[in-house]
C-alpha positions, 0 to 999 in steps of 0.5 A, a space after each residue: 352345151 359346148 361351153 366350159 369354164 376351167 382353170 380361169 379360162 372360158 372356152 366357147 365353141 361355135 354353137 354356144 358362144 353365149 356362155 362366155 357372155 353370160 359367165 365372162 367377167 372383165 379380165 377373164 381369158 376367153 376363147 372365141 370362134 367366129 368370122 373376122 370382119 371390118 366394121 365402120 367407116 375409115 378412119 374409124 373402122 374396127 376389126 371384130 369377130 362375129 360369133 354364131 349368135 351374131 355377137 361382136 367381139 371387138 379386137 383392141 388396136 394392139 392386137 389387130 395385126 394378128 387378125 388383119 390377114 384373116 378378114 372374112 375367115 372363121 378363126 378361133 382366138 384366145 384373149 383377155 376380155 374387157 367389158 366397156 359400158 357404152 353411154 350416149 352423150 345424153 346419158 342413155 346406156 346402150 349396152 356393153 361392148 366386149 373387147 378382146 386384148 392380147 389376142 392370140 390366134 389358135 386356129 383359122 379356116 382355109 
């Protein structure tokens, strides 16, 4: 397994990003590797990083400028994890959205 948890920082490598999801809590600093994508329709398009297990990590509005130039490239970033419960208008819970805040680019592919 290529996941580690040391000194309050969770590190997830490309091969096993599920470790972060299983162990991460809101407020943890996490490292995520994946492809930067733009999803949704304008004016509601969202920037996400999709990891090797096809899980999306949404980028908050304040951090979008850090990754906009890297769309469709594989990057490694570090950010603070926020977990948002997604609930439909009828009250049905549809899961949890992982949002990264205060994102910092660590590495980008060519």
